N, CA and C of each residue as an Amber inpcrd file, in Angstrom:
protein
   396
  14.3650000 -13.6280000 -10.0530000  14.7600000 -13.1960000  -8.7150000
  15.2250000 -14.4310000  -7.9490000  16.5060000 -14.4610000  -7.6330000
  17.0570000 -15.5660000  -6.8650000  16.9530000 -15.3430000  -5.3630000
  16.9900000 -14.0850000  -4.9640000  16.9170000 -13.7220000  -3.5530000
  16.1060000 -12.4470000  -3.4250000  15.6580000 -12.1820000  -2.2350000
  14.9570000 -10.9310000  -1.9930000  15.9540000  -9.7770000  -2.1110000
  15.5150000  -8.6470000  -2.6270000  16.4120000  -7.4950000  -2.7360000
  16.5950000  -6.8180000  -1.3740000  17.5470000  -5.9220000  -1.3200000
  17.6820000  -5.0620000  -0.1550000  16.3960000  -4.2600000  -0.0390000
  15.8270000  -4.2230000   1.1690000  14.5560000  -3.5260000   1.3810000
  14.7220000  -2.4950000   2.4890000  14.0970000  -1.3710000   2.2790000
  14.0410000  -0.3320000   3.3030000  12.5710000  -0.0880000   3.6100000
  12.2490000  -0.1090000   4.8850000  10.8810000   0.1290000   5.3400000
  10.8710000   1.4140000   6.1470000   9.9530000   2.3090000   5.7970000
   9.8220000   3.5720000   6.5180000   8.3740000   3.8520000   6.8430000
   8.1520000   4.3490000   8.0500000   6.8810000   4.9470000   8.4120000
   7.1260000   6.4490000   8.3310000   6.3730000   7.1230000   7.4700000
   6.6630000   8.5200000   7.1610000   5.4230000   9.3930000   7.3340000
   5.6240000  10.6930000   7.5080000   4.4660000  11.5880000   7.4840000
   3.7600000  11.4500000   6.1310000   2.4560000  11.4530000   6.1610000
   1.6770000  11.2200000   4.9470000   2.0300000  12.2100000   3.8390000
   2.3460000  13.4290000   4.1910000   2.6590000  14.4530000   3.1890000
   3.9090000  14.1080000   2.3860000   4.7330000  13.1620000   2.8830000
   5.9460000  12.7660000   2.1690000   5.7230000  11.5870000   1.2210000
   4.4960000  11.0370000   1.2130000   4.2000000   9.9700000   0.2620000
   4.3160000  10.5210000  -1.1570000   4.6590000   9.6650000  -2.0990000
   4.8020000  10.1060000  -3.4870000   3.4790000  10.5490000  -4.0900000
   2.3830000  10.0110000  -3.5930000   1.0380000  10.4300000  -3.9860000
   0.1190000  10.1360000  -2.8210000  -1.1610000  10.4260000  -2.9510000
  -2.0890000  10.3260000  -1.8230000  -2.4730000   8.8700000  -1.5610000
  -1.5830000   8.1710000  -0.8830000  -1.7860000   6.7710000  -0.5050000
  -1.1680000   6.5580000   0.8700000  -1.6740000   5.5780000   1.6160000
  -1.0730000   5.2930000   2.9250000  -0.0060000   4.2080000   2.8370000
   0.0930000   3.5390000   1.6810000   1.1140000   2.5100000   1.4950000
   1.6620000   2.5470000   0.0900000   2.9710000   2.4260000  -0.0350000
   3.6080000   2.5450000  -1.3380000   4.8440000   1.6580000  -1.3630000
   5.1660000   1.1500000  -2.5450000   6.4320000   0.4480000  -2.7540000
   7.0020000   0.8550000  -4.0930000   8.3140000   0.9720000  -4.1270000
   8.9860000   1.3550000  -5.3610000  10.4480000   0.9290000  -5.3030000
  11.0400000   0.8380000  -6.4700000  12.4470000   0.4810000  -6.6000000
  13.2440000   1.7460000  -6.8760000  14.3140000   1.9250000  -6.1520000
  15.2200000   3.0460000  -6.4070000  16.6390000   2.5060000  -6.4210000
  17.2190000   2.4500000  -7.6020000  18.6030000   1.9800000  -7.7880000
  18.8150000   0.5710000  -7.2290000  17.8220000  -0.2980000  -7.4500000
  17.9480000  -1.6790000  -7.0110000  17.6110000  -1.9230000  -5.5520000
  17.1890000  -0.8840000  -4.8530000  16.7670000  -1.0090000  -3.4570000
  15.2550000  -0.8450000  -3.4160000  14.5800000  -1.7940000  -2.7980000
  13.1220000  -1.7690000  -2.7080000  12.7120000  -0.9650000  -1.4790000
  11.8630000   0.0220000  -1.6970000  11.3920000   0.8740000  -0.6080000
   9.9140000   0.6040000  -0.3490000   9.5870000   0.4460000   0.9210000
   8.1990000   0.3630000   1.3650000   7.9720000   1.5510000   2.2860000
   6.9860000   2.3650000   1.9680000   6.6650000   3.5270000   2.7850000
   5.2070000   3.4480000   3.2120000   4.9890000   3.5400000   4.5120000
   3.6300000   3.5840000   5.0370000   3.4740000   4.8930000   5.8040000
   2.2930000   5.4660000   5.7050000   2.0240000   6.7210000   6.4080000
   1.9580000   6.4760000   7.9040000   2.3690000   7.4890000   8.6650000
   2.2630000   7.4230000  10.1190000   0.8040000   7.2810000  10.5140000
   0.4860000   6.1590000  11.1530000  -0.8700000   5.8970000  11.6510000
  -0.6940000   5.2340000  13.0140000  -1.5600000   4.3110000  13.3770000
  -1.3240000   3.5190000  14.5780000  -0.3560000   2.3890000  14.2120000
   0.3690000   1.8350000  15.1840000   1.2740000   0.7230000  14.8510000
   0.5730000  -0.4460000  14.1580000  -0.6330000  -0.8110000  14.5960000
  -1.3600000  -1.9060000  13.9480000  -1.6850000  -1.5740000  12.4920000
  -2.1150000  -0.3530000  12.2430000  -2.4620000   0.0430000  10.8730000
  -1.2110000   0.1210000   9.9950000  -0.1220000   0.5690000  10.5590000
   1.1270000   0.6100000   9.7980000   1.5810000  -0.8040000   9.4350000
   1.4990000  -1.7260000  10.3910000   1.9150000  -3.1120000  10.1110000
   1.0040000  -3.7680000   9.0830000  -0.2970000  -3.6020000   9.2250000
  -1.2260000  -4.1910000   8.2580000  -0.9450000  -3.6460000   6.8630000
  -0.7140000  -2.3460000   6.7660000  -0.4190000  -1.7330000   5.4750000
   0.8960000  -2.2800000   4.9160000   1.8880000  -2.4260000   5.7630000
   3.1710000  -2.9750000   5.3200000   3.0110000  -4.4130000   4.8340000
   2.2680000  -5.2460000   5.5710000   2.0250000  -6.6240000   5.1250000
   1.3960000  -6.6150000   3.7350000   0.3970000  -5.7600000   3.5670000
  -0.3050000  -5.6600000   2.2820000   0.6690000  -5.2900000   1.1680000
   1.4290000  -4.2450000   1.3870000   2.3450000  -3.7600000   0.3520000
   3.4170000  -4.7940000   0.0160000   3.9600000  -5.4580000   1.0230000
   5.0020000  -6.4530000   0.7720000   4.4620000  -7.6480000  -0.0100000
   3.2830000  -8.1120000   0.3540000   2.7050000  -9.2630000  -0.3340000
   2.3210000  -8.8860000  -1.7580000   1.7480000  -7.7100000  -1.9230000
   1.3950000  -7.2390000  -3.2560000   2.6460000  -7.1510000  -4.1330000
   3.7110000  -6.5580000  -3.6070000   4.9640000  -6.4550000  -4.3670000
   5.4600000  -7.8380000  -4.7730000   5.4820000  -8.7740000  -3.8200000
   6.0180000 -10.1020000  -4.0930000   5.2240000 -10.8070000  -5.1990000
   3.9040000 -10.7360000  -5.1060000   3.0780000 -11.3630000  -6.1420000
   3.2640000 -10.6820000  -7.4910000   3.4170000  -9.3830000  -7.4950000
   3.6800000  -8.6700000  -8.7540000   4.9920000  -9.1500000  -9.3630000
   6.0300000  -9.2880000  -8.5550000   7.3230000  -9.7420000  -9.0600000
   7.2080000 -11.1220000  -9.6980000   6.4560000 -12.0010000  -9.0650000
   6.2940000 -13.3550000  -9.5870000   5.6030000 -13.3700000 -10.9480000
   4.7800000 -12.3470000 -11.2080000   4.0300000 -12.2730000 -12.4640000
   4.6740000 -11.3320000 -13.4850000   5.8420000 -10.7870000 -13.1540000
   6.5320000  -9.8920000 -14.0780000   5.9580000  -8.4820000 -14.1280000
   5.1910000  -8.1140000 -13.1190000   4.6360000  -6.7650000 -13.0390000
   5.6360000  -5.9030000 -12.2790000   6.1680000  -4.9110000 -12.9510000
   7.2380000  -4.0980000 -12.3750000   6.6930000  -2.9100000 -11.5820000
   7.5790000  -2.3440000 -10.7730000   7.2200000  -1.1340000 -10.0300000
   6.8420000  -0.0180000 -10.9950000   7.5290000   0.0610000 -12.1340000
   7.2180000   1.0980000 -13.1290000   5.8030000   0.9240000 -13.6720000
   5.3730000  -0.3110000 -13.8910000   4.0180000  -0.5670000 -14.3810000
   2.9780000  -0.1560000 -13.3360000   3.2580000  -0.4850000 -12.0800000
   2.3430000  -0.1230000 -10.9900000   2.2830000   1.3960000 -10.8570000
   3.4520000   2.0420000 -10.8760000   3.4880000   3.5020000 -10.7670000
   2.7260000   4.1630000 -11.9040000   2.9210000   3.6700000 -13.1110000
   2.2230000   4.2600000 -14.2660000   0.7140000   4.2050000 -14.0430000
   0.2200000   3.0670000 -13.5650000  -1.2130000   2.9180000 -13.3110000
  -1.6570000   3.8390000 -12.1730000  -0.9600000   3.7620000 -11.0400000
  -1.3730000   4.5380000  -9.8690000  -1.3500000   6.0460000 -10.1410000
  -0.2810000   6.5140000 -10.7700000  -0.1600000   7.9490000 -11.0270000
  -1.1380000   8.4350000 -12.1100000  -1.6590000   7.5260000 -12.9150000
  -2.6430000   7.9290000 -13.9340000  -4.0730000   7.8800000 -13.3990000
  -4.2410000   7.5300000 -12.1230000  -5.5660000   7.4930000 -11.4880000
  -5.5230000   8.2400000 -10.1560000  -5.1720000   9.5370000 -10.1870000
  -4.9810000  10.2840000  -8.9410000  -6.2570000  10.5100000  -8.1320000
  -7.4110000  10.3860000  -8.7450000  -8.6640000  10.6280000  -8.0240000
  -9.2370000   9.3710000  -7.3800000  -8.5930000   8.2400000  -7.5890000
  -9.0980000   6.9900000  -7.0240000  -8.5240000   6.7660000  -5.6300000
  -9.3990000   6.3610000  -4.7060000  -8.9460000   5.9950000  -3.3680000
  -8.2200000   4.6530000  -3.3760000  -8.4930000   3.8390000  -4.3850000
  -7.9160000   2.4980000  -4.4450000  -7.6890000   2.0930000  -5.9020000
  -6.6320000   2.6340000  -6.5360000  -6.4170000   2.3290000  -7.9610000
  -6.1970000   0.8420000  -8.2350000  -5.7480000   0.0830000  -7.2400000
  -5.5200000  -1.3440000  -7.4330000  -6.7770000  -2.1600000  -7.6420000
  -7.9210000  -1.5850000  -7.3250000  -9.1850000  -2.3190000  -7.4870000
  -9.9550000  -1.8890000  -8.7320000  -9.4170000  -0.9360000  -9.4870000
 -10.1170000  -0.4470000 -10.6670000 -10.0620000  -1.4450000 -11.8210000
 -11.1000000  -1.4770000 -12.6620000 -11.0660000  -2.3300000 -13.8580000
  -9.8610000  -1.9620000 -14.7350000  -9.2060000  -2.9610000 -15.2610000
  -8.0570000  -2.7420000 -16.1280000  -6.7290000  -2.6180000 -15.4060000
  -6.7630000  -2.6050000 -14.0930000  -5.5240000  -2.4710000 -13.3210000
  -4.6180000  -3.6730000 -13.5930000  -3.3490000  -3.4280000 -13.9450000
  -2.4530000  -4.5400000 -14.2770000  -2.0770000  -5.4130000 -13.0770000
  -2.2880000  -4.9030000 -11.8690000  -1.9490000  -5.6790000 -10.6820000
  -3.1770000  -5.9330000  -9.7890000  -4.3520000  -5.9130000 -10.4180000
  -5.5950000  -6.0840000  -9.6560000  -5.6340000  -7.4250000  -8.9170000
  -5.2310000  -8.5000000  -9.5790000  -5.2400000  -9.8270000  -8.9450000
  -4.3230000  -9.8400000  -7.7170000  -3.1710000  -9.2370000  -7.8330000
  -2.2060000  -9.2030000  -6.7350000  -2.7160000  -8.3210000  -5.5940000
  -3.3580000  -7.2250000  -5.9520000  -3.9240000  -6.3310000  -4.9440000
  -5.0360000  -7.0390000  -4.1660000  -5.8890000  -7.7530000  -4.8860000
  -6.9760000  -8.4810000  -4.2180000  -6.4240000  -9.5630000  -3.2900000
  -5.3730000 -10.2380000  -3.7080000  -4.7440000 -11.2460000  -2.8440000
  -4.1490000 -10.5940000  -1.6060000  -3.5270000  -9.4370000  -1.7870000
  -2.9530000  -8.7200000  -0.6440000  -4.0400000  -8.2630000   0.3200000
  -5.2350000  -7.9870000  -0.1930000  -6.3470000  -7.6350000   0.6920000
  -6.7130000  -8.8070000   1.5930000  -6.5500000 -10.0210000   1.0910000
  -6.8080000 -11.1990000   1.9400000  -5.7950000 -11.2600000   3.0810000
  -4.5540000 -10.9170000   2.7980000  -3.5230000 -10.8600000   3.8510000
  -3.8910000  -9.7700000   4.8510000  -4.3790000  -8.6390000   4.3510000
  -4.8020000  -7.5500000   5.2350000  -5.9060000  -8.0190000   6.1780000
  -6.8810000  -8.7070000   5.6200000  -8.0020000  -9.1750000   6.4460000
  -7.5400000 -10.1720000   7.5000000  -6.6290000 -11.0520000   7.1300000
  -6.0980000 -12.0110000   8.0940000  -5.3090000 -11.2880000   9.1810000
  -4.4760000 -10.3400000   8.8080000  -3.6820000  -9.5920000   9.7940000
  -4.5920000  -8.8640000  10.7740000  -5.6260000  -8.2360000  10.2550000
  -6.5700000  -7.5040000  11.1020000  -7.2390000  -8.4500000  12.0920000
  -7.6620000  -9.5950000  11.6160000  -8.3060000 -10.5840000  12.4860000
  -7.3330000 -11.0570000  13.5690000  -6.1090000 -11.3510000  13.1800000
  -5.1150000 -11.8260000  14.1530000  -4.7180000 -10.7540000  15.1630000
  -4.8970000  -9.4780000  14.7840000  -4.6230000  -8.3800000  15.7150000
  -5.8120000  -8.1050000  16.6290000  -6.9240000  -8.8310000  16.4130000
  -8.0500000  -8.7340000  17.3200000  -9.1330000  -7.7340000  16.9440000
  -9.1890000  -7.3360000  15.6980000 -10.1930000  -6.3740000  15.2520000
 -11.2150000  -7.0570000  14.3480000 -12.3920000  -6.4630000  14.2730000
 -13.3310000  -6.8880000  13.2380000 -12.9950000  -6.0830000  11.9900000
 -13.1520000  -6.6980000  10.8310000 -12.7980000  -6.0340000   9.5800000
 -13.5910000  -4.7500000   9.3840000 -14.8900000  -4.7840000   9.6530000
 -15.7300000  -3.5990000   9.4550000 -15.2950000  -2.4230000  10.3180000
 -15.0820000  -2.6760000  11.6100000 -14.6500000  -1.6000000  12.5100000
 -13.2680000  -1.0890000  12.1280000 -12.3960000  -2.0060000  11.7690000
 -11.0440000  -1.6240000  11.3650000 -11.0940000  -0.7340000  10.1300000
 -11.8950000  -1.1320000   9.1350000 -12.0030000  -0.3440000   7.8950000
 -12.5470000   1.0530000   8.1740000 -13.5200000   1.1470000   9.0680000
 -14.0630000   2.4640000   9.4170000 -12.9710000   3.3460000  10.0140000
 -12.1960000   2.8120000  10.9480000 -11.1120000   3.5730000  11.5650000
 -10.0430000   3.9340000  10.5440000  -9.7170000   2.9790000   9.7020000
  -8.7040000   3.1740000   8.6710000  -9.1290000   4.2840000   7.7100000
 -10.3880000   4.2430000   7.2840000 -10.9010000   5.2660000   6.3700000
 -10.8700000   6.6460000   7.0190000 -11.2460000   6.7140000   8.3050000
 -11.2120000   7.9970000   9.0040000  -9.7970000   8.5660000   9.0210000
  -8.8410000   7.7260000   9.3530000  -7.4500000   8.1750000   9.4090000
  -6.9470000   8.5420000   8.0150000  -7.2300000   7.7070000   7.0250000
  -6.7790000   7.9850000   5.6590000  -7.3820000   9.2840000   5.1400000
  -8.6570000   9.5300000   5.4320000  -9.2970000  10.7780000   4.9910000
  -8.6770000  11.9880000   5.6770000  -8.3930000  11.8610000   6.9860000
  -7.7370000  12.9510000   7.7130000  -6.3590000  13.2360000   7.1200000
  -5.6040000  12.1850000   6.8180000  -4.2700000  12.3580000   6.2480000
  -4.3510000  13.0130000   4.8660000  -5.3130000  12.5820000   4.0640000
  -5.4700000  13.1550000   2.7290000  -5.8370000  14.6320000   2.8160000
  -6.6970000  14.9750000   3.7660000  -7.0800000  16.3760000   3.9380000
  -5.8680000  17.1940000   4.3730000  -5.0590000  16.6640000   5.2780000
  -3.8410000  17.3690000   5.7100000  -2.9030000  17.5580000   4.5290000
  -2.8290000  16.5750000   3.6600000  -1.9470000  16.6590000   2.4910000
  -2.3990000  17.7860000   1.5630000  -3.7170000  17.9340000   1.3810000
  -4.2500000  18.9760000   0.4980000  -4.0060000  20.3770000   1.0740000
  -4.0440000  20.5000000   2.3880000  -3.8730000  21.7950000   3.0370000
  -2.4340000  22.2950000   2.8870000  -1.4610000  21.4040000   2.9450000
  -0.0440000  21.8190000   2.9270000   0.4680000  22.0430000   1.5900000
C-alpha cells in the first residue's frame, strides 16, 4: 500500500449493518467502507477511530477484509469476535481497543461508565435488529 485508499464513512441505522455489530469495515471494488451504527456522536467517533486503526494495522500485517469477514461471520453469537481465541486479527483488535480507551478519556468519560452506556445502546440496537 503506497497510499491510503478511497474511504467512505457512514453512520447508518443499525439494522443496515452487514451483521450485528456497531462498527464494520470492508472493501468494495477497491473502496474502503467504514460503517458505524447511529449512536451518540462521541460513540460514533470512538467506534470509527477503533475501526480505522484496526483496519490499518490489519493491512500492515497482510490481514485482508475477506479474512476478517470470514472470522466475524463464522462467529455470529459473539458480541466481540475480535477478542476470541484464534481470531486472525486479535492483536490488531486489542491495539484498536487502546485507541478506543484513549479517545474515550480525551472526550472526558471514564472507561467504565462509557462501556456501560455503550453496552446499553449496543444491546438496544441488537434487540431492534432482531425485531425487524
